N, CA, C and O atoms as a GROMACS GRO file, in nm:
protein
  572
    1UNK      N    1   6.754  10.532   9.736
    1UNK     CA    2   6.682  10.639   9.802
    1UNK      C    3   6.755  10.688   9.928
    1UNK      O    4   6.766  10.810   9.947
    2UNK      N    5   6.806  10.599  10.015
    2UNK     CA    6   6.876  10.645  10.134
    2UNK      C    7   7.000  10.728  10.101
    2UNK      O    8   7.035  10.818  10.177
    3UNK      N    9   7.068  10.698   9.989
    3UNK     CA   10   7.186  10.776   9.951
    3UNK      C   11   7.146  10.920   9.920
    3UNK      O   12   7.218  11.013   9.958
    4UNK      N   13   7.036  10.939   9.853
    4UNK     CA   14   6.989  11.074   9.819
    4UNK      C   15   6.954  11.150   9.946
    4UNK      O   16   6.989  11.268   9.960
    5UNK      N   17   6.887  11.084  10.040
    5UNK     CA   18   6.852  11.150  10.166
    5UNK      C   19   6.977  11.189  10.243
    5UNK      O   20   6.983  11.298  10.301
    6UNK      N   21   7.076  11.103  10.244
    6UNK     CA   22   7.203  11.135  10.312
    6UNK      C   23   7.272  11.254  10.247
    6UNK      O   24   7.324  11.341  10.316
    7UNK      N   25   7.273  11.257  10.114
    7UNK     CA   26   7.335  11.369  10.044
    7UNK      C   27   7.262  11.500  10.073
    7UNK      O   28   7.326  11.603  10.094
    8UNK      N   29   7.129  11.496  10.074
    8UNK     CA   30   7.051  11.616  10.103
    8UNK      C   31   7.079  11.663  10.246
    8UNK      O   32   7.100  11.782  10.269
    9UNK      N   33   7.080  11.570  10.341
    9UNK     CA   34   7.109  11.606  10.480
    9UNK      C   35   7.248  11.665  10.493
    9UNK      O   36   7.267  11.764  10.563
   10UNK      N   37   7.346  11.606  10.426
   10UNK     CA   38   7.483  11.657  10.429
   10UNK      C   39   7.490  11.797  10.370
   10UNK      O   40   7.560  11.884  10.423
   11UNK      N   41   7.419  11.820  10.261
   11UNK     CA   42   7.417  11.951  10.197
   11UNK      C   43   7.361  12.057  10.291
   11UNK      O   44   7.420  12.164  10.307
   12UNK      N   45   7.247  12.028  10.354
   12UNK     CA   46   7.186  12.126  10.444
   12UNK      C   47   7.272  12.150  10.568
   12UNK      O   48   7.281  12.262  10.616
   13UNK      N   49   7.336  12.046  10.618
   13UNK     CA   50   7.426  12.061  10.733
   13UNK      C   51   7.544  12.149  10.696
   13UNK      O   52   7.584  12.235  10.775
   14UNK      N   53   7.600  12.130  10.578
   14UNK     CA   54   7.713  12.211  10.532
   14UNK      C   55   7.673  12.356  10.514
   14UNK      O   56   7.747  12.446  10.554
   15UNK      N   57   7.556  12.380  10.456
   15UNK     CA   58   7.509  12.517  10.437
   15UNK      C   59   7.487  12.583  10.571
   15UNK      O   60   7.524  12.699  10.590
   16UNK      N   61   7.426  12.512  10.666
   16UNK     CA   62   7.401  12.567  10.798
   16UNK      C   63   7.532  12.601  10.869
   16UNK      O   64   7.544  12.708  10.929
   17UNK      N   65   7.629  12.512  10.863
   17UNK     CA   66   7.759  12.538  10.928
   17UNK      C   67   7.828  12.656  10.862
   17UNK      O   68   7.887  12.739  10.932
   18UNK      N   69   7.822  12.665  10.730
   18UNK     CA   70   7.885  12.776  10.660
   18UNK      C   71   7.820  12.908  10.698
   18UNK      O   72   7.890  13.008  10.719
   19UNK      N   73   7.688  12.910  10.708
   19UNK     CA   74   7.620  13.037  10.736
   19UNK      C   75   7.653  13.087  10.876
   19UNK      O   76   7.652  13.208  10.899
   20UNK      N   77   7.682  12.997  10.971
   20UNK     CA   78   7.718  13.040  11.105
   20UNK      C   79   7.857  13.104  11.108
   20UNK      O   80   7.888  13.179  11.200
   21UNK      N   81   7.941  13.073  11.009
   21UNK     CA   82   8.074  13.131  11.002
   21UNK      C   83   8.078  13.256  10.916
   21UNK      O   84   8.185  13.308  10.887
   22UNK      N   85   7.963  13.303  10.875
   22UNK     CA   86   7.955  13.419  10.788
   22UNK      C   87   7.915  13.542  10.868
   22UNK      O   88   7.839  13.533  10.965
   23UNK      N   89   7.967  13.656  10.828
   23UNK     CA   90   7.925  13.780  10.893
   23UNK      C   91   7.789  13.825  10.841
   23UNK      O   92   7.725  13.911  10.902
   24UNK      N   93   7.744  13.768  10.731
   24UNK     CA   94   7.617  13.808  10.671
   24UNK      C   95   7.502  13.765  10.761
   24UNK      O   96   7.507  13.661  10.826
   25UNK      N   97   7.397  13.846  10.763
   25UNK     CA   98   7.280  13.815  10.844
   25UNK      C   99   7.244  13.931  10.934
   25UNK      O  100   7.292  14.043  10.917
   26UNK      N  101   7.158  13.902  11.030
   26UNK     CA  102   7.109  14.005  11.122
   26UNK      C  103   7.182  13.996  11.256
   26UNK      O  104   7.200  13.888  11.312
   27UNK      N  105   7.223  14.114  11.304
   27UNK     CA  106   7.299  14.124  11.428
   27UNK      C  107   7.238  14.229  11.518
   27UNK      O  108   7.197  14.336  11.473
   28UNK      N  109   7.231  14.198  11.646
   28UNK     CA  110   7.182  14.294  11.745
   28UNK      C  111   7.301  14.374  11.795
   28UNK      O  112   7.395  14.319  11.852
   29UNK      N  113   7.296  14.505  11.774
   29UNK     CA  114   7.405  14.591  11.822
   29UNK      C  115   7.382  14.617  11.970
   29UNK      O  116   7.272  14.648  12.014
   30UNK      N  117   7.490  14.605  12.046
   30UNK     CA  118   7.486  14.622  12.191
   30UNK      C  119   7.573  14.741  12.227
   30UNK      O  120   7.689  14.748  12.186
   31UNK      N  121   7.517  14.834  12.303
   31UNK     CA  122   7.593  14.951  12.347
   31UNK      C  123   7.703  14.904  12.442
   31UNK      O  124   7.674  14.843  12.545
   32UNK      N  125   7.828  14.932  12.408
   32UNK     CA  126   7.940  14.886  12.491
   32UNK      C  127   7.948  14.960  12.623
   32UNK      O  128   8.018  14.915  12.714
   33UNK      N  129   7.879  15.072  12.637
   33UNK     CA  130   7.882  15.147  12.763
   33UNK      C  131   7.771  15.101  12.858
   33UNK      O  132   7.794  15.090  12.978
   34UNK      N  133   7.651  15.072  12.804
   34UNK     CA  134   7.537  15.036  12.889
   34UNK      C  135   7.504  14.888  12.887
   34UNK      O  136   7.438  14.838  12.978
   35UNK      N  137   7.549  14.816  12.784
   35UNK     CA  138   7.514  14.676  12.769
   35UNK      C  139   7.375  14.653  12.714
   35UNK      O  140   7.330  14.539  12.704
   36UNK      N  141   7.306  14.761  12.678
   36UNK     CA  142   7.169  14.750  12.626
   36UNK      C  143   7.168  14.736  12.474
   36UNK      O  144   7.255  14.787  12.404
   37UNK      N  145   7.066  14.663  12.425
   37UNK     CA  146   7.049  14.650  12.280
   37UNK      C  147   7.009  14.785  12.223
   37UNK      O  148   6.926  14.856  12.279
   38UNK      N  149   7.071  14.821  12.110
   38UNK     CA  150   7.040  14.949  12.045
   38UNK      C  151   6.961  14.930  11.916
   38UNK      O  152   6.868  15.006  11.888
   39UNK      N  153   7.000  14.828  11.838
   39UNK     CA  154   6.933  14.809  11.709
   39UNK      C  155   6.962  14.670  11.656
   39UNK      O  156   7.044  14.595  11.710
   40UNK      N  157   6.892  14.636  11.548
   40UNK     CA  158   6.924  14.517  11.471
   40UNK      C  159   6.974  14.567  11.336
   40UNK      O  160   6.907  14.645  11.269
   41UNK      N  161   7.092  14.520  11.299
   41UNK     CA  162   7.156  14.561  11.174
   41UNK      C  163   7.169  14.439  11.084
   41UNK      O  164   7.218  14.334  11.126
   42UNK      N  165   7.124  14.454  10.960
   42UNK     CA  166   7.140  14.346  10.863
   42UNK      C  167   7.269  14.370  10.785
   42UNK      O  168   7.285  14.472  10.719
   43UNK      N  169   7.361  14.274  10.794
   43UNK     CA  170   7.488  14.281  10.721
   43UNK      C  171   7.468  14.205  10.590
   43UNK      O  172   7.425  14.090  10.590
   44UNK      N  173   7.501  14.271  10.479
   44UNK     CA  174   7.481  14.209  10.348
   44UNK      C  175   7.593  14.248  10.253
   44UNK      O  176   7.669  14.341  10.279
   45UNK      N  177   7.602  14.174  10.143
   45UNK     CA  178   7.705  14.198  10.041
   45UNK      C  179   7.640  14.258   9.918
   45UNK      O  180   7.532  14.215   9.875
   46UNK      N  181   7.706  14.358   9.861
   46UNK     CA  182   7.661  14.419   9.736
   46UNK      C  183   7.783  14.460   9.656
   46UNK      O  184   7.868  14.536   9.703
   47UNK      N  185   7.792  14.409   9.534
   47UNK     CA  186   7.902  14.443   9.442
   47UNK      C  187   8.040  14.419   9.504
   47UNK      O  188   8.133  14.497   9.481
   48UNK      N  189   8.052  14.312   9.581
   48UNK     CA  190   8.182  14.276   9.638
   48UNK      C  191   8.217  14.349   9.767
   48UNK      O  192   8.325  14.327   9.822
   49UNK      N  193   8.128  14.435   9.817
   49UNK     CA  194   8.152  14.507   9.942
   49UNK      C  195   8.048  14.466  10.045
   49UNK      O  196   7.941  14.414  10.011
   50UNK      N  197   8.080  14.489  10.172
   50UNK     CA  198   7.990  14.459  10.283
   50UNK      C  199   7.927  14.589  10.332
   50UNK      O  200   7.994  14.691  10.346
   51UNK      N  201   7.796  14.581  10.357
   51UNK     CA  202   7.718  14.694  10.406
   51UNK      C  203   7.636  14.648  10.526
   51UNK      O  204   7.613  14.529  10.544
   52UNK      N  205   7.593  14.744  10.606
   52UNK     CA  206   7.505  14.715  10.718
   52UNK      C  207   7.392  14.816  10.723
   52UNK      O  208   7.416  14.937  10.719
   53UNK      N  209   7.269  14.765  10.732
   53UNK     CA  210   7.150  14.850  10.731
   53UNK      C  211   7.070  14.826  10.859
   53UNK      O  212   7.048  14.711  10.897
   54UNK      N  213   7.025  14.934  10.924
   54UNK     CA  214   6.942  14.924  11.043
   54UNK      C  215   6.804  14.876  11.002
   54UNK      O  216   6.740  14.936  10.915
   55UNK      N  217   6.757  14.767  11.064
   55UNK     CA  218   6.622  14.720  11.031
   55UNK      C  219   6.527  14.731  11.151
   55UNK      O  220   6.406  14.715  11.136
   56UNK      N  221   6.583  14.758  11.270
   56UNK     CA  222   6.499  14.774  11.389
   56UNK      C  223   6.578  14.853  11.492
   56UNK      O  224   6.700  14.839  11.502
   57UNK      N  225   6.509  14.934  11.570
   57UNK     CA  226   6.574  15.005  11.680
   57UNK      C  227   6.503  14.972  11.811
   57UNK      O  228   6.388  14.927  11.811
   58UNK      N  229   6.573  14.993  11.920
   58UNK     CA  230   6.519  14.974  12.054
   58UNK      C  231   6.530  15.109  12.127
   58UNK      O  232   6.622  15.129  12.207
   59UNK      N  233   6.437  15.201  12.099
   59UNK     CA  234   6.449  15.335  12.157
   59UNK      C  235   6.430  15.334  12.308
   59UNK      O  236   6.354  15.254  12.363
   60UNK      N  237   6.500  15.424  12.374
   60UNK     CA  238   6.484  15.441  12.518
   60UNK      C  239   6.347  15.504  12.544
   60UNK      O  240   6.293  15.573  12.458
   61UNK      N  241   6.290  15.481  12.662
   61UNK     CA  242   6.160  15.540  12.694
   61UNK      C  243   6.162  15.692  12.676
   61UNK      O  244   6.256  15.760  12.718
   62UNK      N  245   6.058  15.743  12.613
   62UNK     CA  246   6.048  15.886  12.589
   62UNK      C  247   6.116  15.933  12.462
   62UNK      O  248   6.104  16.050  12.426
   63UNK      N  249   6.187  15.844  12.394
   63UNK     CA  250   6.254  15.880  12.269
   63UNK      C  251   6.166  15.847  12.150
   63UNK      O  252   6.078  15.761  12.157
   64UNK      N  253   6.190  15.916  12.041
   64UNK     CA  254   6.119  15.894  11.915
   64UNK      C  255   6.140  15.749  11.870
   64UNK      O  256   6.254  15.704  11.861
   65UNK      N  257   6.031  15.673  11.840
   65UNK     CA  258   6.048  15.533  11.799
   65UNK      C  259   6.105  15.516  11.658
   65UNK      O  260   6.164  15.411  11.628
   66UNK      N  261   6.090  15.615  11.572
   66UNK     CA  262   6.142  15.607  11.435
   66UNK      C  263   6.214  15.738  11.402
   66UNK      O  264   6.165  15.816  11.320
   67UNK      N  265   6.330  15.762  11.466
   67UNK     CA  266   6.397  15.892  11.451
   67UNK      C  267   6.465  15.910  11.316
   67UNK      O  268   6.485  15.815  11.240
   68UNK      N  269   6.500  16.035  11.289
   68UNK     CA  270   6.580  16.068  11.171
   68UNK      C  271   6.721  16.105  11.218
   68UNK      O  272   6.743  16.135  11.335
   69UNK      N  273   6.814  16.101  11.125
   69UNK     CA  274   6.954  16.133  11.157
   69UNK      C  275   6.976  16.283  11.139
   69UNK      O  276   7.035  16.327  11.040
   70UNK      N  277   6.927  16.360  11.235
   70UNK     CA  278   6.939  16.506  11.225
   70UNK      C  279   7.078  16.556  11.266
   70UNK      O  280   7.109  16.673  11.248
   71UNK      N  281   7.160  16.467  11.323
   71UNK     CA  282   7.297  16.505  11.358
   71UNK      C  283   7.399  16.460  11.254
   71UNK      O  284   7.518  16.490  11.266
   72UNK      N  285   7.352  16.389  11.151
   72UNK     CA  286   7.443  16.348  11.043
   72UNK      C  287   7.496  16.472  10.973
   72UNK      O  288   7.430  16.576  10.972
   73UNK      N  289   7.616  16.463  10.916
   73UNK     CA  290   7.669  16.578  10.840
   73UNK      C  291   7.571  16.618  10.729
   73UNK      O  292   7.515  16.532  10.661
   74UNK      N  293   7.551  16.748  10.713
   74UNK     CA  294   7.453  16.795  10.616
   74UNK      C  295   7.489  16.758  10.472
   74UNK      O  296   7.401  16.751  10.387
   75UNK      N  297   7.616  16.736  10.444
   75UNK     CA  298   7.655  16.697  10.308
   75UNK      C  299   7.650  16.546  10.286
   75UNK      O  300   7.687  16.498  10.179
   76UNK      N  301   7.606  16.471  10.386
   76UNK     CA  302   7.593  16.325  10.375
   76UNK      C  303   7.451  16.292  10.327
   76UNK      O  304   7.355  16.356  10.368
   77UNK      N  305   7.439  16.192  10.241
   77UNK     CA  306   7.308  16.156  10.187
   77UNK      C  307   7.213  16.099  10.292
   77UNK      O  308   7.095  16.079  10.263
   78UNK      N  309   7.262  16.071  10.413
   78UNK     CA  310   7.176  16.018  10.520
   78UNK      C  311   7.120  16.128  10.610
   78UNK      O  312   7.039  16.099  10.699
   79UNK      N  313   7.161  16.251  10.588
   79UNK     CA  314   7.116  16.363  10.671
   79UNK      C  315   6.963  16.373  10.666
   79UNK      O  316   6.903  16.373  10.558
   80UNK      N  317   6.902  16.382  10.783
   80UNK     CA  318   6.758  16.395  10.801
   80UNK      C  319   6.677  16.279  10.744
   80UNK      O  320   6.557  16.293  10.719
   81UNK      N  321   6.741  16.165  10.724
   81UNK     CA  322   6.670  16.045  10.678
   81UNK      C  323   6.640  15.957  10.800
   81UNK      O  324   6.707  15.965  10.903
   82UNK      N  325   6.537  15.873  10.786
   82UNK     CA  326   6.500  15.781  10.894
   82UNK      C  327   6.614  15.682  10.918
   82UNK      O  328   6.676  15.632  10.824
   83UNK      N  329   6.638  15.654  11.045
   83UNK     CA  330   6.746  15.562  11.082
   83UNK      C  331   6.709  15.419  11.044
   83UNK      O  332   6.794  15.343  10.999
   84UNK      N  333   6.582  15.381  11.064
   84UNK     CA  334   6.540  15.248  11.021
   84UNK      C  335   6.544  15.244  10.869
   84UNK      O  336   6.479  15.326  10.802
   85UNK      N  337   6.619  15.150  10.815
   85UNK     CA  338   6.639  15.140  10.671
   85UNK      C  339   6.769  15.204  10.624
   85UNK      O  340   6.805  15.192  10.506
   86UNK      N  341   6.838  15.272  10.713
   86UNK     CA  342   6.961  15.344  10.678
   86UNK      C  343   7.083  15.253  10.677
   86UNK      O  344   7.099  15.169  10.766
   87UNK      N  345   7.168  15.269  10.576
   87UNK     CA  346   7.297  15.201  10.574
   87UNK      C  347   7.392  15.275  10.669
   87UNK      O  348   7.424  15.391  10.647
   88UNK      N  349   7.434  15.206  10.774
   88UNK     CA  350   7.528  15.269  10.867
   88UNK      C  351   7.670  15.216  10.847
   88UNK      O  352   7.767  15.278  10.890
   89UNK      N  353   7.682  15.100  10.782
   89UNK     CA  354   7.814  15.045  10.747
   89UNK      C  355   7.822  15.043  10.596
   89UNK      O  356   7.731  14.997  10.528
   90UNK      N  357   7.935  15.094  10.544
   90UNK     CA  358   7.949  15.103  10.399
   90UNK      C  359   8.087  15.061  10.352
   90UNK      O  360   8.189  15.092  10.415
   91UNK      N  361   8.089  14.990  10.242
   91UNK     CA  362   8.207  14.957  10.162
   91UNK      C  363   8.322  14.891  10.236
   91UNK      O  364   8.438  14.930  10.221
   92UNK      N  365   8.289  14.791  10.317
   92UNK     CA  366   8.394  14.711  10.378
   92UNK      C  367   8.435  14.602  10.280
   92UNK      O  368   8.352  14.548  10.208
   93UNK      N  369   8.562  14.570  10.280
   93UNK     CA  370   8.618  14.469  10.190
   93UNK      C  371   8.693  14.366  10.273
   93UNK      O  372   8.761  14.401  10.370
   94UNK      N  373   8.680  14.239  10.236
   94UNK     CA  374   8.748  14.133  10.310
   94UNK      C  375   8.899  14.148  10.297
   94UNK      O  376   8.952  14.163  10.187
   95UNK      N  377   8.966  14.145  10.412
   95UNK     CA  378   9.112  14.152  10.417
   95UNK      C  379   9.156  14.054  10.526
   95UNK      O  380   9.155  14.086  10.645
   96UNK      N  381   9.195  13.935  10.484
   96UNK     CA  382   9.230  13.831  10.581
   96UNK      C  383   9.105  13.782  10.652
   96UNK      O  384   9.009  13.741  10.587
   97UNK      N  385   9.108  13.785  10.785
   97UNK     CA  386   8.994  13.739  10.865
   97UNK      C  387   8.900  13.852  10.905
   97UNK      O  388   8.810  13.831  10.987
   98UNK      N  389   8.920  13.970  10.850
   98UNK     CA  390   8.834  14.083  10.886
   98UNK      C  391   8.789  14.156  10.760
   98UNK      O  392   8.834  14.128  10.649
   99UNK      N  393   8.699  14.249  10.782
   99UNK     CA  394   8.648  14.334  10.674
   99UNK      C  395   8.676  14.477  10.714
   99UNK      O  396   8.642  14.519  10.825
  100UNK      N  397   8.739  14.553  10.626
  100UNK     CA  398   8.778  14.690  10.660
  100UNK      C  399   8.783  14.775  10.534
  100UNK      O  400   8.747  14.729  10.425
  101UNK      N  401   8.827  14.899  10.551
  101UNK     CA  402   8.841  14.989  10.438
  101UNK      C  403   8.720  15.077  10.414
  101UNK      O  404   8.723  15.165  10.328
  102UNK      N  405   8.615  15.055  10.490
  102UNK     CA  406   8.494  15.137  10.476
  102UNK      C  407   8.470  15.220  10.600
  102UNK      O  408   8.564  15.253  10.673
  103UNK      N  409   8.344  15.253  10.623
  103UNK     CA  410   8.313  15.335  10.739
  103UNK      C  411   8.184  15.292  10.805
  103UNK      O  412   8.105  15.216  10.750
  104UNK      N  413   8.165  15.346  10.927
  104UNK     CA  414   8.044  15.323  11.004
  104UNK      C  415   7.994  15.457  11.055
  104UNK      O  416   8.073  15.543  11.094
  105UNK      N  417   7.864  15.473  11.053
  105UNK     CA  418   7.799  15.595  11.100
  105UNK      C  419   7.738  15.568  11.237
  105UNK      O  420   7.669  15.468  11.255
  106UNK      N  421   7.762  15.656  11.332
  106UNK     CA  422   7.691  15.656  11.459
  106UNK      C  423   7.577  15.756  11.442
  106UNK      O  424   7.600  15.876  11.454
  107UNK      N  425   7.454  15.710  11.415
  107UNK     CA  426   7.346  15.804  11.385
  107UNK      C  427   7.304  15.890  11.503
  107UNK      O  428   7.248  15.998  11.484
  108UNK      N  429   7.329  15.844  11.626
  108UNK     CA  430   7.294  15.926  11.742
  108UNK      C  431   7.383  16.048  11.753
  108UNK      O  432   7.337  16.157  11.788
  109UNK      N  433   7.512  16.030  11.723
  109UNK     CA  434   7.607  16.141  11.732
  109UNK      C  435   7.628  16.209  11.598
  109UNK      O  436   7.678  16.322  11.592
  110UNK      N  437   7.591  16.141  11.489
  110UNK     CA  438   7.614  16.197  11.356
  110UNK      C  439   7.758  16.189  11.312
  110UNK      O  440   7.800  16.262  11.221
  111UNK      N  441   7.835  16.104  11.374
  111UNK     CA  442   7.978  16.091  11.343
  111UNK      C  443   8.003  15.970  11.253
  111UNK      O  444   7.937  15.867  11.265
  112UNK      N  445   8.099  15.985  11.162
  112UNK     CA  446   8.138  15.878  11.072
  112UNK      C  447   8.282  15.839  11.105
  112UNK      O  448   8.370  15.924  11.113
  113UNK      N  449   8.303  15.709  11.123
  113UNK     CA  450   8.434  15.657  11.161
  113UNK      C  451   8.479  15.552  11.061
  113UNK      O  452   8.397  15.488  10.995
  114UNK      N  453   8.611  15.534  11.049
  114UNK     CA  454   8.661  15.419  10.975
  114UNK      C  455   8.617  15.296  11.052
  114UNK      O  456   8.596  15.302  11.173
  115UNK      N  457   8.604  15.185  10.983
  115UNK     CA  458   8.544  15.068  11.047
  115UNK      C  459   8.612  14.940  11.004
  115UNK      O  460   8.661  14.928  10.892
  116UNK      N  461   8.614  14.845  11.096
  116UNK     CA  462   8.648  14.708  11.060
  116UNK      C  463   8.564  14.616  11.146
  116UNK      O  464   8.529  14.648  11.260
  117UNK      N  465   8.530  14.500  11.090
  117UNK     CA  466   8.449  14.403  11.161
  117UNK      C  467   8.510  14.264  11.141
  117UNK      O  468   8.577  14.238  11.041
  118UNK      N  469   8.486  14.177  11.239
  118UNK     CA  470   8.536  14.040  11.229
  118UNK      C  471   8.455  13.952  11.323
  118UNK      O  472   8.396  14.000  11.420
  119UNK      N  473   8.454  13.824  11.292
  119UNK     CA  474   8.389  13.727  11.379
  119UNK      C  475   8.482  13.689  11.492
  119UNK      O  476   8.603  13.672  11.473
  120UNK      N  477   8.424  13.678  11.611
  120UNK     CA  478   8.497  13.631  11.729
  120UNK      C  479   8.410  13.523  11.792
  120UNK      O  480   8.324  13.552  11.876
  121UNK      N  481   8.430  13.400  11.751
  121UNK     CA  482   8.340  13.292  11.792
  121UNK      C  483   8.205  13.315  11.726
  121UNK      O  484   8.195  13.323  11.604
  122UNK      N  485   8.101  13.324  11.808
  122UNK     CA  486   7.966  13.347  11.756
  122UNK      C  487   7.930  13.495  11.751
  122UNK      O  488   7.822  13.531  11.705
  123UNK      N  489   8.018  13.580  11.798
  123UNK     CA  490   7.993  13.724  11.804
  123UNK      C  491   8.055  13.796  11.686
  123UNK      O  492   8.148  13.747  11.622
  124UNK      N  493   8.002  13.914  11.658
  124UNK     CA  494   8.060  14.002  11.557
  124UNK      C  495   8.123  14.120  11.630
  124UNK      O  496   8.054  14.191  11.703
  125UNK      N  497   8.250  14.140  11.611
  125UNK     CA  498   8.319  14.255  11.669
  125UNK      C  499   8.314  14.368  11.567
  125UNK      O  500   8.347  14.349  11.450
  126UNK      N  501   8.272  14.484  11.612
  126UNK     CA  502   8.258  14.601  11.525
  126UNK      C  503   8.341  14.713  11.586
  126UNK      O  504   8.312  14.760  11.696
  127UNK      N  505   8.444  14.756  11.514
  127UNK     CA  506   8.533  14.860  11.565
  127UNK      C  507   8.523  14.984  11.478
  127UNK      O  508   8.542  14.979  11.356
  128UNK      N  509   8.494  15.096  11.543
  128UNK     CA  510   8.500  15.225  11.476
  128UNK      C  511   8.622  15.298  11.529
  128UNK      O  512   8.650  15.296  11.649
  129UNK      N  513   8.694  15.364  11.439
  129UNK     CA  514   8.812  15.436  11.487
  129UNK      C  515   8.835  15.564  11.409
  129UNK      O  516   8.800  15.577  11.291
  130UNK      N  517   8.896  15.656  11.480
  130UNK     CA  518   8.931  15.787  11.427
  130UNK      C  519   9.073  15.814  11.473
  130UNK      O  520   9.098  15.839  11.591
  131UNK      N  521   9.166  15.809  11.378
  131UNK     CA  522   9.306  15.822  11.415
  131UNK      C  523   9.345  15.707  11.506
  131UNK      O  524   9.311  15.592  11.479
  132UNK      N  525   9.418  15.736  11.616
  132UNK     CA  526   9.460  15.629  11.705
  132UNK      C  527   9.353  15.589  11.807
  132UNK      O  528   9.374  15.495  11.884
  133UNK      N  529   9.240  15.657  11.807
  133UNK     CA  530   9.133  15.630  11.904
  133UNK      C  531   9.033  15.534  11.842
  133UNK      O  532   8.989  15.554  11.729
  134UNK      N  533   8.996  15.429  11.916
  134UNK     CA  534   8.899  15.334  11.865
  134UNK      C  535   8.810  15.282  11.976
  134UNK      O  536   8.840  15.292  12.095
  135UNK      N  537   8.697  15.226  11.932
  135UNK     CA  538   8.600  15.167  12.024
  135UNK      C  539   8.543  15.043  11.957
  135UNK      O  540   8.509  15.045  11.839
  136UNK      N  541   8.533  14.935  12.032
  136UNK     CA  542   8.483  14.810  11.978
  136UNK      C  543   8.356  14.768  12.049
  136UNK      O  544   8.348  14.769  12.172
  137UNK      N  545   8.256  14.732  11.970
  137UNK     CA  546   8.132  14.677  12.024
  137UNK      C  547   8.124  14.529  11.988
  137UNK      O  548   8.183  14.485  11.889
  138UNK      N  549   8.052  14.454  12.069
  138UNK     CA  550   8.024  14.314  12.042
  138UNK      C  551   7.877  14.301  12.005
  138UNK      O  552   7.789  14.331  12.086
  139UNK      N  553   7.852  14.256  11.883
  139UNK     CA  554   7.714  14.237  11.837
  139UNK      C  555   7.681  14.089  11.842
  139UNK      O  556   7.768  14.004  11.822
  140UNK      N  557   7.554  14.059  11.870
  140UNK     CA  558   7.506  13.922  11.883
  140UNK      C  559   7.418  13.886  11.763
  140UNK      O  560   7.335  13.966  11.720
  141UNK      N  561   7.438  13.766  11.711
  141UNK     CA  562   7.357  13.720  11.597
  141UNK      C  563   7.211  13.706  11.640
  141UNK      O  564   7.182  13.655  11.748
  142UNK      N  565   7.120  13.750  11.553
  142UNK     CA  566   6.977  13.733  11.576
  142UNK      C  567   6.938  13.597  11.519
  142UNK      O  568   6.968  13.567  11.404
  143UNK      N  569   6.872  13.516  11.600
  143UNK     CA  570   6.835  13.381  11.554
  143UNK      C  571   6.722  13.386  11.454
  143UNK      O  572   6.678  13.282  11.406
   0.00000   0.00000   0.00000
């Protein structure tokens, strides 16, 4: 009996350690200019690609609590859709220690950028770039 308990404990410990090294899960996006929380994004895998969906927002006082993406490009399927539930990260593929090759949407500005993400310790680094110009945010894992 003690051997089975040890094996079960070892299994759960291994799963827990593995999950902490994964980009999958819920992350709080932090505005790199203000340091304020903007949203909670769930990072998930579908058909071999990584996606990120907004599951919660932290609107500023006086702002719409459940806004739509009215600044998104009109030919984009996210135009005029609610931001909560929206995929803002699409089609990233693992390449070495990072995930890239897809894009990220800034729903406040309606801009779409190439994107790459990677773990940096316990944080998730999220970089959007357009040509040689880029900006990196540090997202925090939601417990």
